[in-house]
C-alpha positions as CSV (number, residue, x, y, z in Angstrom):
1,M,63.8,-60.7,-43.3
2,S,66.7,-59.0,-45.0
3,G,67.5,-55.9,-47.0
4,S,70.3,-54.5,-48.9
5,L,71.6,-50.9,-49.3
6,R,73.3,-50.2,-52.5
7,T,75.7,-47.3,-52.8
8,G,77.4,-47.0,-56.1
9,T,78.8,-50.5,-56.8
10,S,78.9,-51.8,-53.2
11,T,76.1,-53.4,-51.4
12,E,75.6,-53.5,-47.6
13,R,73.3,-56.0,-45.8
14,L,71.1,-54.5,-43.3
15,G,68.1,-55.8,-41.3
16,C,64.6,-54.4,-41.9
17,V,61.3,-54.7,-40.3
18,G,58.3,-54.2,-42.6
19,R,54.9,-55.4,-43.8
20,S,53.8,-56.9,-47.0
21,A,53.1,-54.2,-49.6
22,S,54.2,-53.1,-52.9
23,F,57.8,-51.8,-52.7
24,A,57.9,-48.0,-52.8
25,P,61.4,-47.0,-51.7
26,E,61.7,-43.5,-50.2
27,P,63.7,-41.2,-52.5
28,S,67.2,-40.5,-51.3
29,R,69.9,-38.3,-52.6
30,H,72.7,-40.9,-52.9
31,F,71.1,-44.3,-52.0
32,S,69.0,-47.0,-53.7
33,V,67.3,-49.6,-51.6
34,L,66.5,-53.3,-52.4
35,A,64.5,-55.2,-49.9
36,N,63.3,-58.9,-50.2
37,W,61.6,-61.3,-47.9
38,G,61.6,-65.0,-48.5
39,S,58.6,-67.1,-47.8
40,A,57.1,-70.4,-48.7
41,S,54.9,-68.8,-51.3
42,G,57.9,-67.1,-53.0
43,E,59.5,-63.7,-52.7
44,R,57.3,-60.7,-52.2
45,P,58.5,-57.0,-52.1
46,I,58.0,-55.1,-48.9
47,E,58.3,-51.5,-47.9
48,C,61.4,-51.0,-45.8
49,T,61.4,-47.7,-43.9
50,L,65.0,-46.5,-43.3
51,S,66.1,-43.8,-40.9
52,L,68.8,-42.5,-43.1
53,R,66.8,-39.5,-44.3
54,R,65.6,-38.8,-40.8
55,L,69.2,-38.9,-39.6
56,A,70.2,-36.4,-42.3
57,N,67.3,-34.2,-41.5
58,S,68.1,-34.3,-37.8
59,S,71.6,-33.3,-38.5
60,T,70.4,-30.4,-40.7
61,T,67.9,-29.3,-38.1
62,A,70.6,-29.3,-35.4
63,N,72.8,-27.2,-37.5
64,V,70.0,-24.7,-38.2
65,M,69.1,-24.5,-34.5
66,N,72.7,-24.0,-33.7
67,R,72.7,-21.0,-36.0
68,V,69.6,-19.7,-34.4
69,R,71.2,-20.1,-31.0
70,L,74.3,-18.3,-32.2
71,S,72.3,-15.5,-33.8
72,A,70.3,-15.0,-30.6
73,A,73.5,-15.0,-28.5
74,V,74.8,-12.2,-30.8
75,G,71.6,-10.4,-30.1
76,V,72.1,-10.7,-26.4
77,F,75.6,-9.2,-26.7
78,A,74.5,-6.4,-29.1
79,S,71.6,-5.4,-26.8
80,L,73.8,-5.3,-23.7
81,W,76.4,-3.3,-25.7
82,A,73.9,-0.7,-26.9
83,M,72.2,-0.7,-23.4
84,F,75.6,0.2,-21.9
85,F,76.1,3.2,-24.2
86,A,72.5,4.3,-23.7
87,G,73.1,4.1,-19.9
88,I,76.2,6.2,-20.2
89,S,74.4,8.8,-22.3
90,S,71.5,8.9,-19.8
91,A,73.8,9.3,-16.9
92,D,75.6,12.2,-18.6
93,Y,72.3,13.9,-19.1
94,A,71.0,13.2,-15.6
95,S,74.2,14.5,-14.1
96,H,73.2,18.1,-15.1
97,L,70.0,17.9,-13.0
98,D,72.0,19.5,-10.1
99,R,72.4,22.6,-12.4
100,G,76.1,22.2,-12.4
101,L,78.5,22.1,-15.4
102,H,79.9,18.7,-16.0
103,D,82.2,16.9,-18.4
104,L,80.8,14.4,-20.8
105,H,81.8,10.9,-21.6
106,C,82.5,11.7,-25.2
107,S,84.4,8.6,-26.3
108,F,84.0,5.4,-28.3
109,I,85.0,3.6,-25.1
110,P,83.4,5.5,-22.2
111,G,85.4,5.4,-19.0
112,V,88.7,4.9,-20.8
113,S,88.9,8.3,-22.4
114,N,86.8,10.9,-20.8
115,V,87.1,14.0,-23.1
116,G,85.8,17.0,-21.2
117,S,85.4,19.2,-24.2
118,G,83.5,16.7,-26.3
119,E,82.1,19.4,-28.5
120,G,80.2,16.9,-30.7
121,C,78.5,15.2,-27.7
122,R,77.7,18.6,-26.2
123,V,76.1,19.9,-29.4
124,A,74.0,16.7,-29.4
125,L,73.2,17.0,-25.7
126,N,71.9,20.6,-26.1
127,S,70.0,20.0,-29.4
128,S,66.3,19.9,-29.5
129,Y,66.5,16.2,-30.6
130,A,68.2,15.0,-27.4
131,A,65.1,15.0,-25.2
132,L,61.3,15.2,-25.2
133,F,59.0,17.5,-23.1
134,K,61.7,20.1,-22.6
135,Q,59.2,22.8,-21.8
136,Q,57.5,20.7,-19.1
137,I,60.6,19.1,-17.4
138,W,63.9,20.9,-17.0
139,G,66.1,19.4,-19.7
140,G,63.3,17.1,-20.8
141,I,63.3,13.4,-20.9
142,P,66.5,12.2,-22.7
143,I,65.7,9.9,-25.6
144,S,68.5,7.6,-24.6
145,L,66.3,6.4,-21.8
146,F,63.8,5.0,-24.3
147,G,66.8,3.1,-25.9
148,L,67.8,1.9,-22.5
149,G,64.4,0.3,-21.9
150,C,64.2,-1.1,-25.4
151,F,67.6,-2.8,-25.4
152,A,67.0,-4.2,-21.9
153,F,63.8,-5.9,-23.2
154,L,65.5,-7.1,-26.4
155,A,68.4,-8.6,-24.4
156,G,65.8,-10.7,-22.5
157,F,64.0,-11.7,-25.7
158,A,67.2,-12.7,-27.4
159,A,68.2,-14.8,-24.3
160,F,64.8,-16.5,-24.5
161,V,65.3,-17.5,-28.1
162,C,68.9,-18.6,-27.4
163,V,67.7,-21.0,-24.7
164,R,64.7,-22.4,-26.7
165,A,66.3,-22.4,-30.1
166,E,65.0,-25.8,-31.3
167,K,61.5,-24.9,-30.1
168,T,61.4,-21.4,-31.6
169,S,58.6,-21.3,-34.2
170,R,58.5,-19.2,-37.4
171,L,56.1,-16.7,-35.8
172,T,58.4,-16.2,-32.8
173,G,61.4,-15.8,-35.0
174,L,59.5,-13.2,-37.1
175,L,58.4,-11.4,-34.0
176,Y,61.9,-11.3,-32.6
177,G,63.2,-10.1,-36.0
178,A,60.7,-7.3,-36.3
179,L,61.3,-6.0,-32.8
180,A,65.1,-6.4,-33.0
181,L,65.2,-4.5,-36.3
182,S,63.4,-1.5,-35.0
183,P,66.4,0.1,-33.2
184,V,68.5,0.2,-36.4
185,F,65.8,2.3,-38.2
186,V,65.7,4.7,-35.2
187,S,69.5,4.8,-35.3
188,L,69.6,5.6,-39.0
189,V,67.2,8.5,-38.4
190,M,69.2,9.8,-35.5
191,F,72.5,9.5,-37.4
192,G,71.0,11.4,-40.3
193,I,69.9,14.2,-37.9
194,S,73.4,14.3,-36.3
195,W,75.2,14.4,-39.6
196,F,73.0,16.6,-41.8
197,E,71.2,18.7,-39.2
198,L,73.7,19.1,-36.3
199,G,76.8,18.7,-38.5
200,T,78.6,16.6,-35.9
201,I,78.6,13.0,-34.5
202,C,78.2,12.1,-30.9
203,K,80.8,9.4,-30.1
204,T,78.7,7.9,-27.3
205,C,75.8,7.7,-29.8
206,V,78.0,5.7,-32.2
207,G,78.1,3.0,-29.6
208,I,74.3,2.8,-29.7
209,Y,74.3,2.8,-33.5
210,T,76.8,0.0,-33.6
211,G,74.8,-2.1,-31.2
212,S,71.7,-1.5,-33.2
213,A,73.4,-2.6,-36.4
214,V,74.7,-5.9,-34.9
215,L,71.3,-6.5,-33.4
216,A,69.8,-6.2,-36.9
217,L,72.1,-8.9,-38.0
218,S,71.0,-11.1,-35.1
219,A,67.3,-10.5,-36.2
220,I,68.0,-11.6,-39.8
221,G,69.8,-14.7,-38.6
222,V,67.0,-15.8,-36.2
223,M,64.3,-15.2,-38.9
224,R,66.2,-17.2,-41.5
225,G,66.9,-20.0,-39.0
226,T,63.4,-20.3,-37.7
227,W,61.6,-19.9,-41.1
228,P,61.4,-23.7,-41.8
229,N,59.8,-24.3,-38.4
230,R,56.3,-23.5,-39.4
231,Q,53.6,-24.2,-36.9
232,P,49.8,-23.6,-37.1
233,V,49.1,-20.0,-36.1
234,S,46.4,-20.0,-33.5
235,F,44.5,-17.2,-31.8
236,G,46.5,-17.8,-28.7
237,A,49.8,-17.4,-30.5
238,L,48.7,-14.1,-32.0
239,A,47.5,-12.9,-28.6
240,T,50.9,-13.8,-27.2
241,A,52.7,-11.9,-29.9
242,L,50.6,-8.8,-29.2
243,A,51.3,-9.2,-25.5
244,V,55.0,-9.3,-26.3
245,V,54.8,-6.1,-28.3
246,F,52.9,-4.5,-25.5
247,C,55.5,-5.6,-23.0
248,M,58.3,-4.1,-25.1
249,A,56.4,-0.8,-25.2
250,L,56.1,-0.8,-21.4
251,W,59.8,-1.7,-21.0
252,T,60.8,1.1,-23.4
253,L,58.7,3.6,-21.5
254,A,59.5,2.5,-18.0
255,P,62.9,4.3,-17.5
256,S,61.4,7.5,-18.9
257,L,58.4,7.4,-16.6
258,V,60.7,6.8,-13.6
259,Y,63.0,9.7,-14.7
260,A,60.0,12.0,-15.1
261,A,58.6,11.1,-11.7
262,W,62.0,11.7,-9.9
263,A,63.2,14.8,-11.9
264,P,63.5,17.8,-9.6
265,D,61.4,20.9,-10.1
266,H,63.7,23.8,-11.3
267,T,61.0,26.4,-11.5
268,P,62.2,28.3,-8.4
269,F,65.7,28.6,-9.8
270,V,65.2,30.0,-13.3
271,S,64.4,33.5,-12.1
272,Q,67.2,33.8,-9.5
273,C,70.2,34.7,-11.6
274,G,70.0,38.5,-11.3
275,S,69.3,41.3,-13.7
276,I,71.3,43.7,-15.8
277,K,72.8,46.7,-14.0
278,Q,73.1,49.1,-16.9
279,A,70.5,48.3,-19.6
280,K,71.8,50.8,-22.3
281,E,75.2,51.5,-23.6
282,S,75.8,55.3,-23.4
283,H,77.2,55.7,-26.9
284,S,74.6,53.4,-28.7
285,A,77.4,51.2,-29.8
286,L,75.6,47.9,-29.5
287,L,74.3,46.1,-32.6
288,S,70.6,46.0,-33.3
289,M,69.1,42.7,-34.5
290,K,65.4,43.2,-34.4
291,G,63.2,40.2,-35.2
292,T,60.3,40.2,-37.6
293,H,57.6,40.1,-34.9
294,P,59.3,41.3,-31.6
295,V,57.4,40.9,-28.4
296,K,60.2,41.0,-25.9
297,S,63.5,42.9,-25.6
298,A,66.8,41.0,-25.2
299,L,70.4,41.7,-24.6
300,F,73.0,39.2,-25.8
301,F,76.8,39.1,-24.9
302,E,78.3,36.8,-27.6
303,D,81.6,35.8,-29.1
304,P,81.2,35.0,-32.9
305,L,83.7,32.1,-32.6
306,C,82.1,30.6,-29.4
307,P,80.6,27.2,-30.1
308,T,78.1,27.5,-27.2
309,C,76.9,30.9,-28.6
310,K,76.4,29.2,-32.0
311,S,74.4,26.4,-30.4
312,L,72.2,28.9,-28.5
313,H,71.7,31.0,-31.6
314,E,70.7,28.0,-33.7
315,R,68.3,26.6,-31.1
316,L,66.6,30.0,-30.7
317,K,66.3,30.4,-34.4
318,S,64.9,26.9,-34.9
319,Q,62.2,27.6,-32.3
320,G,61.4,30.9,-34.0
321,A,62.3,32.8,-30.8
322,L,64.8,35.1,-32.5
323,D,62.0,36.5,-34.7
324,R,60.1,37.4,-31.6
325,L,63.0,39.3,-29.9
326,D,64.1,42.9,-30.2
327,T,67.8,42.0,-29.7
328,E,70.8,44.2,-28.9
329,L,74.1,42.4,-29.4
330,A,77.1,43.3,-27.2
331,L,80.2,41.7,-28.7
332,F,82.4,40.0,-26.1
333,P,85.2,38.2,-28.0
334,L,87.3,35.9,-25.8
335,D,90.5,36.9,-27.5
336,T,93.4,38.7,-25.9
337,E,94.0,40.7,-29.0
338,C,91.3,43.2,-27.9
339,N,89.9,41.8,-24.6
340,W,92.1,42.8,-21.7
341,M,90.0,40.8,-19.3
342,L,91.6,37.5,-20.4
343,D,95.0,35.9,-19.6
344,Q,95.0,33.8,-22.8
345,S,92.9,33.7,-25.9
346,L,90.1,31.1,-26.0
347,H,89.0,32.0,-29.5
348,P,91.8,33.5,-31.5
349,G,90.4,35.7,-34.3
350,A,87.2,36.6,-32.4
351,C,88.3,40.3,-32.3
352,V,88.8,40.4,-36.0
353,L,85.4,38.9,-36.6
354,S,83.8,41.2,-34.1
355,R,85.2,44.2,-36.0
356,A,83.6,42.8,-39.2
357,L,80.3,42.6,-37.4
358,I,80.5,46.2,-36.3
359,C,81.3,47.2,-39.9
360,S,78.4,45.2,-41.4
361,K,75.2,46.8,-42.6
362,S,73.4,43.7,-41.7
363,P,75.0,42.2,-38.5
364,A,72.3,39.6,-38.1
365,E,73.1,38.2,-41.6
366,M,76.8,38.3,-41.0
367,L,76.4,36.6,-37.6
368,D,74.4,33.8,-39.3
369,W,77.3,33.4,-41.8
370,A,79.9,33.4,-39.0
371,Y,78.1,30.7,-37.1
372,A,77.4,28.6,-40.2
373,N,81.2,28.7,-41.1
374,Q,82.5,28.8,-37.5
375,E,84.9,25.8,-37.9
376,T,86.6,27.3,-41.0
377,L,86.8,30.8,-39.5
378,S,88.2,29.4,-36.2
379,A,90.9,27.6,-38.1
380,A,91.8,30.7,-40.0
381,G,91.9,32.8,-36.8
382,K,94.3,30.4,-35.3
383,T,96.5,30.8,-38.3
384,S,96.7,34.6,-38.5
385,A,94.5,37.7,-38.3
386,Q,95.2,38.3,-42.0
387,A,94.0,34.8,-43.0
388,L,90.7,35.4,-41.2
389,T,90.4,38.9,-42.7
390,N,90.8,37.5,-46.2
391,L,87.9,35.1,-45.6
392,V,85.7,38.0,-44.5
393,T,86.6,40.2,-47.5
394,Q,86.1,37.4,-49.9
395,R,82.5,37.0,-48.7
396,W,81.6,40.6,-47.8
397,G,83.9,42.8,-50.0
398,N,86.9,45.0,-49.6
399,D,84.9,47.8,-48.0
400,I,84.4,45.6,-44.9
401,G,88.2,45.0,-44.8
402,R,88.9,48.8,-44.9
403,C,86.3,49.4,-42.2
404,M,87.8,46.7,-40.0
405,A,91.2,48.4,-40.1
406,D,89.7,51.8,-39.2
407,R,90.6,53.2,-35.8
408,N,86.9,54.1,-35.0
409,T,85.9,50.5,-35.4
410,N,88.4,49.5,-32.7
411,T,86.9,52.2,-30.5
412,Q,83.4,50.9,-31.0
413,L,84.6,47.4,-30.1
414,G,86.2,48.8,-26.9
415,R,82.8,50.3,-26.0
416,H,81.2,46.8,-26.2
417,L,83.9,45.5,-23.9
418,H,83.6,48.3,-21.4
419,F,79.8,47.8,-21.4
420,A,80.4,44.2,-20.4
421,A,82.8,45.3,-17.7
422,D,80.4,47.9,-16.3
423,N,77.8,45.2,-15.9
424,A,80.3,42.8,-14.3
425,I,79.6,40.2,-17.0
426,A,81.4,37.0,-16.3
427,V,84.2,36.2,-18.7
428,S,82.1,33.6,-20.4
429,T,79.8,33.5,-23.4
430,P,77.0,33.6,-24.1
431,Q,75.2,35.8,-21.5
432,V,71.5,36.5,-22.1
433,F,69.1,39.0,-20.6
434,L,65.4,39.0,-21.4
435,D,63.7,42.3,-20.4
436,G,66.7,42.8,-18.1
437,Q,66.3,39.4,-16.4
438,R,69.4,37.2,-16.7
439,L,69.1,33.8,-18.1
440,C,71.1,31.4,-15.9
441,D,74.2,29.7,-17.4
442,E,72.6,26.3,-16.6
443,D,69.4,27.3,-18.4
444,I,71.3,28.3,-21.6
445,D,72.2,24.6,-22.1
446,I,69.8,21.7,-21.7
447,G,67.3,23.8,-19.6
448,L,66.8,26.5,-22.3
449,M,63.2,25.5,-23.3
450,F,62.1,25.1,-19.7
451,A,63.5,28.5,-18.7
452,L,61.9,30.2,-21.7
453,A,58.6,28.6,-21.0
454,H,58.6,30.1,-17.5
455,L,60.4,33.5,-18.2
456,A,59.1,34.3,-21.7
457,P,56.4,31.9,-22.8
458,E,55.4,34.3,-25.6
459,L,58.6,33.4,-27.4
460,L,57.5,29.8,-27.9
461,Q,54.0,30.4,-29.1
């Protein structure tokens, strides 16, 4: 029995094993096959099954599986990367549970560059989007914990696919792809909130966003690689897929449940920060900012160029709490130009802007404007008092400018500062008193909603 393999003009002899049948050569991309078998009764064509196509298919399959394995390995790396940043963010959040003030790891490479100021990260930390159940648990449950559990599960799933690349079915590949794509959609939502709502980007969060994006590429690679490996979809396979989804949900929730179970109860502390000594300023110099439906009186000591004051103001406003407050504002600019209680200016230009607020017929409206444009106003204040004054008069008119230069305005601002000194207010802003009860510094940050829920629940209704 003999066969010949013809490629182009050359012919190779090769041995074949076959049975008598009409010759039906298997189609091949570059080869034609001739097979003959001599016998006493003459030559009869036979079917000669070659392994060339199977060899080619095996090589293609191996290449595809290698791509699947590579994509899954990338998924392992991306999950661990994002898990690391989620862990750093969660640790920063949990460090505040001792009610102390701590620096944040606000860096693209946490641990290498620890930036204590980290204003973008602190704005994100204090925002209403940073945690859930803030009224029930002091600080709430940080959403980074959900990411920590999710990425831990996906790292394990990616490792499973990496090990079993050649046995990974289309259904498994699609399941991995769907689950591994979910973080990138959450990251897009959170990035949009940070950029458009908060006006800043948390550098630590960028690490999570990056990991989610790379994980999405891993998901696409695995789905493409496993697509040809179609297997019958049984009830058992579907049940297994649902079980995997359920397990991912459990893994995602597990760190948060542990955190909630171990979080200390801060209820005894929120009412232990003292009260105002002198509730009213004798010359009625303070600014009135009465809400639309006031149910509680409040006294605020604020610096219009203080970022933390801005954050507090915006959070109270977003919760509707400012509308339920009858607020008196005592201006406390942290600027040596008018504040003798400081050795150096923390917010140059704050005295100029405070005088503008005193001159305004609508201080609440001007304060909203000052906070909305705080970055621009701060830059102008660092340049010169005149540069900041020009910005104020451009927006509010020359009458405000003339009033700011009036001696009586400076006297009024001095009364604000003396009122702060008479009450032994710490040289730090903001300071908040609700019906005379001081809101602790720790509760002004991530514990705000919890403190309000216990001290003034009517503000959150």
